[in-house]
Structure formats: structure tokens, C-alpha cells
C-alpha positions as CSV (number, residue, x, y, z in Angstrom):
1,M,-7.9,217.7,230.1
2,S,-8.3,214.4,232.0
3,G,-10.8,211.7,232.5
4,E,-11.2,208.0,233.4
5,C,-9.7,205.1,231.4
6,H,-12.4,203.2,229.6
7,F,-10.9,199.9,230.7
8,C,-9.3,200.2,234.1
9,H,-11.0,203.4,235.3
10,G,-7.7,205.0,236.3
11,I,-7.0,208.7,235.7
12,V,-5.9,209.6,232.1
13,S,-4.4,212.9,231.3
14,A,-4.3,214.0,227.6
15,D,-0.9,215.6,228.2
16,E,0.9,212.3,229.0
17,S,2.6,210.5,226.1
18,N,1.2,207.1,227.2
19,H,-2.3,208.3,227.7
20,I,-4.8,208.5,224.8
21,L,-7.8,210.7,224.2
22,L,-10.2,209.8,221.4
23,D,-12.1,212.9,220.5
24,G,-12.0,213.2,216.8
25,H,-15.1,211.1,215.9
26,G,-18.6,211.7,217.0
27,D,-20.2,213.2,220.1
28,H,-18.2,211.3,222.8
29,E,-14.7,211.3,224.2
30,V,-12.9,208.1,225.3
31,Y,-9.8,208.1,227.6
32,L,-7.4,205.2,227.4
33,H,-4.0,204.3,228.9
34,R,-1.8,203.0,226.0
35,Q,-1.2,199.8,228.0
36,C,-4.9,199.2,228.5
37,A,-5.7,199.8,224.8
38,A,-2.9,197.4,223.8
39,G,-4.1,194.8,226.2
40,H,-7.7,194.9,224.9
41,D,-6.5,194.8,221.2
42,V,-7.8,198.2,220.2
43,L,-4.4,199.6,219.4
44,E,-2.1,198.8,216.5
45,D,0.7,200.4,214.5
46,A,-0.7,202.5,211.7
47,D,2.2,202.6,209.4
48,G,4.8,200.3,210.9
49,S,6.0,203.1,213.2
50,A,5.5,203.2,217.0
51,D,4.8,206.9,216.6
52,N,1.6,206.5,214.6
53,V,-1.0,204.2,216.0
54,A,-4.5,203.3,214.9
55,I,-6.9,203.0,217.8
56,T,-10.4,201.5,217.6
57,C,-12.9,203.3,219.8
58,P,-14.2,200.7,222.3
59,E,-17.6,202.6,222.4
60,C,-18.4,203.0,218.7
61,G,-15.8,201.0,216.7
62,T,-14.5,204.0,214.7
63,V,-10.7,204.0,214.1
64,E,-8.8,207.1,214.9
65,T,-5.1,207.6,214.1
66,H,-2.7,209.2,216.6
């Protein structure tokens, strides 16, 4: 599954570790590069670990943990 990054409009593939797909909240999907999400302050460590991050959807404001 792939789409366009919400911020830079580059290709995002859900299979890549540094690519993020927000699809667990509502009726829309948002694709993000990890670097773009961090640069726009929508990504933060969820539990102090780099493995779990909280991402705020730039479209609706819902927080999703990955």
C-alpha cells in the first residue's frame, strides 16, 4: 500500500520502516515520512522508546500510536 506524503507529497510505502500510514482513526488515511512528521511536530516518543511513537494526524488531530 502506498500513497503521497501529506507534507512533501513524495511517495510513501507502508512497508518501509521510516514511512508512516495513519489508518486507525476515522474515514481517511494519511501517509507520512517519519522525517516530515518530525519536522512538522506531529511525532513524539510515546513511552520514551524510539520504537513506539505517538503521531498526531495533521488532518483531524487524532493521536495514533505506532
